[in-house]
C-alpha positions in Angstrom: 7.1 -9.3 -0.4 4.4 -7.3 1.3 1.1 -5.8 -0.1 -0.1 -2.5 1.3 -3.9 -1.2 1.1 -4.7 2.1 2.0 -8.4 3.0 3.0 -10.3 5.7 5.0 -10.0 8.5 1.9 -12.8 10.7 1.1 -14.5 14.1 1.1 -13.8 16.1 4.4 -14.5 19.4 5.1 -11.9 22.2 6.2 -11.2 21.9 9.9 -12.8 18.4 10.2 -11.0 15.2 10.5 -10.2 12.0 8.9 -8.2 8.7 9.4 -6.4 6.7 6.7 -5.4 3.2 7.2 -2.6 1.3 5.7 -3.1 -2.6 6.2 -0.1 -4.8 5.5 0.0 -8.4 4.3 2.4 -11.0 3.4 5.2 -11.1 5.5 5.5 -10.3 9.0 4.7 -6.8 10.0 8.0 -6.6 12.1 11.0 -4.4 11.0 8.4 -2.6 8.4 8.6 0.9 8.5 6.0 2.9 6.8 5.8 6.3 5.0 2.8 8.2 3.9 3.3 10.1 0.7 0.8 12.3 -1.5 0.4 13.5 -4.7 -1.7 16.4 -6.1 -2.4 16.8 -10.0 0.5 18.3 -11.5 2.7 18.2 -8.0 5.5 15.7 -7.5 4.8 13.0 -4.9 5.5 14.1 -1.4 6.4 13.0 2.0 3.7 13.5 4.7 5.0 11.3 7.6 6.6 8.1 8.7 6.9 5.7 11.3 9.6 3.2 12.4 8.6 -0.5 12.6 8.9 -0.3 16.4 6.6 2.6 16.4 9.0 4.6 18.6 10.4 7.0 15.9 8.0 9.1 13.7 8.7 11.9 11.5 6.4 14.6 9.9 6.4 17.2 7.0 6.4 20.7 8.0 3.4 21.4 6.3 1.2 18.7 8.5 3.1 19.0 11.7 0.8 19.6 14.8 -2.2 18.4 12.5 -1.6 14.8 11.4 -0.7 12.1 13.7 1.0 8.7 12.6 0.5 5.6 14.6 0.6 1.7 14.4 -1.0 -1.0 15.5 1.6 -3.9 15.1 -1.3 -6.4 16.4 -3.4 -5.4 13.3 -0.5 -5.1 11.0 -1.9 -1.6 10.2 -0.8 2.1 10.1 -3.0 4.9 10.7 -2.7 8.7 9.6 -5.1 10.8 11.7 -5.7 14.0 9.8 -7.0 17.0 11.9 -8.0 20.3 10.7 -7.2 19.5 7.3 -6.7 22.4 4.7 -7.8 22.4 1.1 -3.9 22.0 0.2 -3.8 18.8 1.6 -6.0 17.3 -1.2 -4.3 14.6 -3.1 -3.9 11.0 -3.5 -2.4 9.5 -0.4 -0.1 6.5 -0.6 1.4 4.1 2.0 4.6 2.8 1.3 6.9 0.4 3.2 10.5 -0.7 3.5 12.3 -3.6 5.7 14.6 -1.9 8.1 16.2 -2.1 11.7 17.2 1.4 11.1 15.9 3.8 13.7 15.8 6.5 10.8 12.6 7.4 8.9 13.4 8.4 5.2 11.6 11.0 3.6 12.5 10.1 0.1 10.1 8.0 -1.9 13.0 5.9 -3.4 13.7 4.5 -0.3 10.7 2.6 0.0 10.4 -0.2 -2.5 6.7 -1.3 -1.6 3.7 0.9 -2.5 -0.2 0.7 -2.0 -2.6 1.6 -4.6 -3.3 5.2 -3.2 -6.7 6.6 -1.6 -7.9 9.9 -2.6 -8.5 12.6 0.1 -10.4 15.9 -0.8 -10.8 18.6 1.4 -13.6 20.9 0.5 -16.6 22.8 2.1 
């Protein structure tokens, strides 16, 4: 089992920056791939970004490519999502999700991730 806790959400102005964190506890962080998803009111949950447990492979949704950066610090059991130049359409609850795998792939489907955090609200508004 692994527990995931997101933090860092809040209100940010368009064009600003915000960094979300996903801290893992429980089993070892090794082999734990992490994905970030988001869900806005009335919308389905969608993939934002993901990173392999080694940190070597990453994946981004087209809507955030070039603006968001995912990274991980295995010594701190934490994955980060740096959000630069956010837009109003990035407003959503952001969730981190985990899956144990040695695969090099970074899945984009939510049902590939069995472990989920409680979410953190991000609001982009002036």
